[in-house]
N, C-alpha and C positions, 0 to 999 in steps of 0.2 A: 460447428456453424459452418453452413453453405459458405464457400468463396465468393459464389456472386453476390451474397447479403452483406460480407463485412468489407469486400473491397471499394463500395462507393461510401463506407462511413469512412475508411483510411484517406480515399482522395478528399472527401470532406473537410476531415482533420488536418492535409495537409494544405488544405487552399485557407483554412482559418490562419494557419500558424505562418503562411506566407503573408497574409493578409496583416496580421500583428508585428511582423517583422518590418514592413515597409513602412508601416504607420509609425514605428517606434524610430527608425531610419530619417522618416519625412521630420518628425518632430525634432530630433537631435538636431537635424541640421537647420531647421528654422529659427531656432533657439539658440543653438549651439554652435551652429558651421560644422566646420570638422575636427574643432579643436575638443579635446578631453575635458571634463569637467575638472577645474581646479579648486584646490581650498586654499584658503588664505595663506600666505607665508608669514610664520610669526616671527618677531625679532627677538634677538638674544637678551634675554633679560636676567635678571632684575638690571635696571640701569644704575650705573654706579662712576665713581672717579676714577680717573685714569690713574696709570701706576706714577704719572708725574703729578700728583694731587691737584688736580685741576677739574674743572667741568664745565663747559662753555654751553650757551645758548644764544642761537642766531636769531634775533625777534625781526620778522618780516610782517610788516602790517599795511593793510591793504592795498592789497594787489590788484583787485578789480578787476581780476581776467576775464576776457569775453570770448570771443573765437579766434583767437590767434592772429594771424596775419590780416585777416579782415577788421579787425579791432584797432581805430585808429587812436593814437596818444591824446592828450589833452596838455592845455598849459607847457609846450615847448618851445624854444625858441623857431622862429620861422626856417631858419638853415636846416632845423632837424626834423620838421613836420613830415616832408614828403614821402620819406620811407620809415615813419617811425609807427610800431604798431605795438603787442602785445608780446610779439617776439623780442623788442626790445627789454620788456621785462625777464624774459626768459634768459636773455643773454648777462642782464645784471644780477641774476639769480645765480648762474652758472658759475660768472666770477667772482661773487661774493662766498658762495658758498665752497668753490674750489680751494678758495683761499683760506678757510675756516675749517673747512673739513667736518668738523663734528657738529650732527646738527638735527634737532625734531620742531614742529610745524605747528601754527594757530592763527587764524584771522578771519574777516570777512572774506571768504574765497570768491565768488562770483559777484558779479557788478551788477546791477541793475540802472540805477538813474545816477545822473552827474551832479556833482557839488552835495550840499546837505539836504537837500529834499529829496525824499523818497516816495515811490510809486508803488505802493503794494499791490501785487498780481495775483491772483487768484490761482493757487495749484490745483492739479488735480488730485482727487482721492484716492492716491493709489496704495492697492494694498502692499502688506506685506511681501506676498507673493511676487507679485509684481515687480517690487524692488529688486528682489533675489534675482530673477529673470534678468531686469535690467543690467544689473552687477554682471552676469554671467556676458551676457552680450559683450558688456564693455571689456571684459577682460579679455575675449577674443579678439575684440578691436584693439585694444593695448598688443596685445601679441601679433597682429596683423600689420601693425604700425612698425613694431621693431625689426619685422623681418624686410621691409620695405627700406627701411633706414640704414639697411648694412649695404645698399646698394647707394642712395642719397638721401641723406642725413639731414633731416629740417628740425629747427629749433621749435616748432608749433607745437611737438609733441612733448616737449621738455620744460613746461612753464610750471613752476612751482608756486603758490602765490599764498601771503600771509605767514610767512614764515618766521619761525624762532626757535633757535639750535641749541640743544642741550648736551654738555660734553660727554666724552666718551659717547660721542656719536649719536647724537639725536635733535630730530626737528621738531617746531610748536610752530603752529599758525594762530593767529589773534583775530582773525575776524575779516568780514568783507573779502572776501578769498576769489571769489566769483561774483561778476556784475550783471543781473538779470537780465534788464532788456537786452545786453550786449552777449546772451549766453541762453540761445533758444533751448540748447538741451544742458540741462544742469548737471548731469551726471558724467555726461562726455567732458564737459567744462572742467569738472572735477579731477577726471582721468588725466587730461591733458596738463592742469596745474600740478598735481601731486605726482606725476610720471616719474620723472628724475630721480625724486626722493624713494619711490618705490624701487626703483631700479638700482639705487645705491646698496639697500639693504639695509640702511640704517633704521634704528626705530624713530617715529615721528607722531606727532600728537596735532591735535587743532581744535578751536573753539568757532563760533559761529560769531559773525557780526549782524549788522543790522541789514545788509542787501543779499546776502547768500541764500535766502528764501524767497527770493523775487522772481525767479525763474520757473520751474517746472517741478521742482520737490518742495516740501514743505519743511520745517526744521527737523524734525523727528525723522524724516526720511532720509536729509542730509547727513544727519551726524551716525544713523544707520549705516550709510554706505560709507561712511569715514571711518567707521571701524570695523567696517570687513576688509578694507584694502589690504594688500601687502605690507607687513611689517609696520600697520599703525597700532598705536597703544593708547589712541584715542576710545573713550567710552560714551555710549548715550547719555547714561546717567548711572549713579553709585546705587550698588545692591540693596533691595528691599529689607537686605537682614542687617539691623542697627547693631555692629559689634559691642559697641559700649552698653547696649542695654539688654541685649539678648532678645529682642522683639522685632516686632516691623516698624520701620520709618514710616511715617506719613509720607504722600505723593510729596515729590520736590519738583518747582515749578522749572521749565525750561527743557533744555535737551543740550547736553555737552558740560555737566556738573562731575568733576571725578577729581581725583589727585593721583600725583606719583611721586613715588619715592625713589631718594638716589642714595645708593650705599656705599659706603666707604671702600677706599683705593683697594685693590687685588692685593691679598696678602698682608694687609695690615690688619691691626687686634679689630679696628671697627669693619671690616669687608663684609661682615654679615650683620651690620647695624645699618639702621636708616640715620644718614648725616644730613640731608636736605631732603625738604619736602616742596612740592610743586603744587598748587591748587589751581584748578581751572573752573570757570563759572561762566555761564550763559546770562549776557546783560540784556541778551532781548532786541527785540526789533523798534517796533512802531506801538503804541497805546492811548488809550483814551483815558483821560483823569480827571474828574472832574467836569466833563464835558470838553476837557480841552485836550487836542491832539499834541502828543509829547513823544519822546523817545524812551524805551524801554528801560527797565532798572532791574536791580538783581531785589530778586523777595525774601522775604522773612524765612520760608521754607528752606533755601539756600543758604542762609546764614546760619539757621538752626543746624544743618547739616555741617556748615564749616566748623562751627564752635565745637562739635562733637568729636569730628575727625581730629581736630587740633588737639584738642583733651586726649585723645587716644594716643597720640602719634607724640605728644610729649610724654606723655605716661610711661610708654611702652619704651622711650629712649635716655629717660633720666639718668638711669643707673649705669646704662651701657658706654655713657659718653665720659665716664670718669675713668682715666688711664691709671696704669699700674706703675707707671715710670715716674710718679712725681706731677704729672701734669693735668688737671682738669679742666673740661671745657664747659661751657655754659650750655642750656637744652640746645637742641638743633635747630637752625633757622629754618625760615618757610619764603617762598615766593610765591606771589599769585598774580594770574593771567586772565584777562578780559577785553572785551572791546571798548564799550561807551563808556566814558568818564564818569566820575563820580559828581556830585552838585559840588564839592568843595574844590575842586580844581583852579574856578574861576579865582579864588583867595591868592593864588600863585602868582597873579600877576604883579602885584607889588610886592613882590618876596624875592630873596636871592634864588635864582635857579642858574643853573646850567643848560645851554641851548638858547633854542629861540621859541618864543612865544608869538605868533604870529597871527593868529585868527581866533574870534571868538569859542569859548569852548561849548559845545553840541551837547550837554548833557540832558538828562531828564529833570522833569519839574519836581520830581518825588526823592525825596532824598528818605532812604529807607534805613539809614544807620548802617554803611558798609563801612565808614572808617571807624565809626565808633567801635565796632565789631573787631576789625584788625589789632585797634589798640588794646583791647580788652583781651585777645588771643595771647598776645605778647609775642608770636613768632614770626610772623610776617615783617620782613625788614624792605620788603621793595615790592611795588606792585606795576604790572606792565600793561600799559591800553593803547589804542589805535584810535581812529573814528574821525580826528583831526589831523588831516594829511600836511598841513604846513606847521604844527608844530611838532619840536622835536626835542623839548625840554625835560628835564630833571627838577622836581621840586619839594621839598619836605613839608609835610603837614603832620603835626602829633607825633613826631621822629619817625615817619615811615615813606621812605622815598616814592613818590609816583613819578614813571617816565614814560613820555611819549616813542612810540618808533619811529615817527616822522614817514611820510607816503613813501611807499616801496614801487608800487606799480605804475605803468604809465597810461594807463586808460584810466585811472583815478585823477580825480584834480589835483592840481600841485601849484608851481610858482614856476614861471619861464624863467632860466639862469640859475633857478635854485635846484641841484640836482637831488635825484632822488637819493634815498639812504636806508640803511638799515640797522638795527642796533644789536651789539654784541653783549651779552652777560656773561662773566667768569666768576665762578665762587673758586677760591682755594683754601687747601687744607692745611691745619696746622702741622707743623712736622714735629714730631716727638722725639725723645733720646734715640728709641729704637723703631719706630714705627708712624706712619700718618695717622693725626687725630681726625678731629671733627674738623668742621669749616671756620675758618680763620678770620677771612674778609670776602667780599662780594663787591665786585667792581664792574664798571660798563664802560662803554664808548660807542661810536657809529662809526661805519665805513660808508663812505662816499660812492655814488656811482659814476666816478670819472676816469680818467686815465690811468690814477696812482692807487684807485682805490682808498682814497684819502682817508688816514685816520683822526676824528676829532672829538673834543669833549670828555679825555678822559676822567673820570671821576672814582671815588671809593663811597660805593653807597653804605656799606656797614663793614665793621671789624670788631673783634675780641677786644674790649678795652683793657 
């Protein structure tokens, strides 16, 4: 071929390659800045009891995180109000989590309206691609914020909302993690809220409350984002594969229905067996029932899934929890976590409780049979809820304890002079002759956000008889 003929072709090809290279660099910078695309950092699994035979859960409910220092506190003393913001929630979380150390999360993460009345704000119909791009941009933001904090560290980036701690280092969030109208960018607020947990490297989990979706993301998008965050063990929903039937499950209502299994202590004869199960359920937000607007409720599809998982869980562990050293244990217990209380909770007003019953229970008008389901399953020993911020009591219904966390976030409503608080749950293993065995008892208490992190209301929720 004549050199005069192929030279223009080479120049044209080089020009096209240069254009493609510049386009790639531009798009990479536009969506990801100068950061390399990162994949999720996975936690050390499985969850298990520690070598001292304990497993702790820190329940932080109703954090109602908004926009950091710009989001003012509610229901605090006049002397506290001037400099009070979301950063007080951050400080409190740092203090409490540092005291307990081992943690996993759950809760209404973002707040939107004050009090019990919520305003539904239509979220844009984001595609999954948009959510992933948003996640990548925020991962870049998180990295940049961390670099800036090396010079001047602020607590605004260290907020965690709606937390529950699972021992052997796990966090749980039970809903109302962010507050919609105070969180103009839901994803950014979530990253600010969960930032300290991700930095800790500990596994954490979350469920949604009734306020989380009132900003710029719907409930499916929120759980998708939460499940993709570093060290999160949260799930959008269970797999379509039904392990108990070998077929496909019908669609399950809500987002954030899943279970986590906690294994025995390392080196014990039950180190490879599940000794405690944790159920997470989406109790919804708002709904209309028979023409009346009410709070959400747990649907039959969720209860159907719950019964099947419980049956599978108990069946797999029935034989493995009998020791060879003469000590046998009962079937492994379970705990359940969701946000909105069930309709039977008001019955506890006239019963013996541990803690304070200070406000009317804001539950759904629909009784879907959650309590009856738990009773029939037989393994659920205690249920942990949020939603009503100034209730922090535990009460027993048909042999199952129902426990409020008490309001934790300073932007959520509360009671001036009544300290914000968090609940701690601790499961303890039975000590056999030569090894740790199954769960022997489950305890709980609360820590107040005061100068001493005061411990109050110790009680035993369940123990082997």
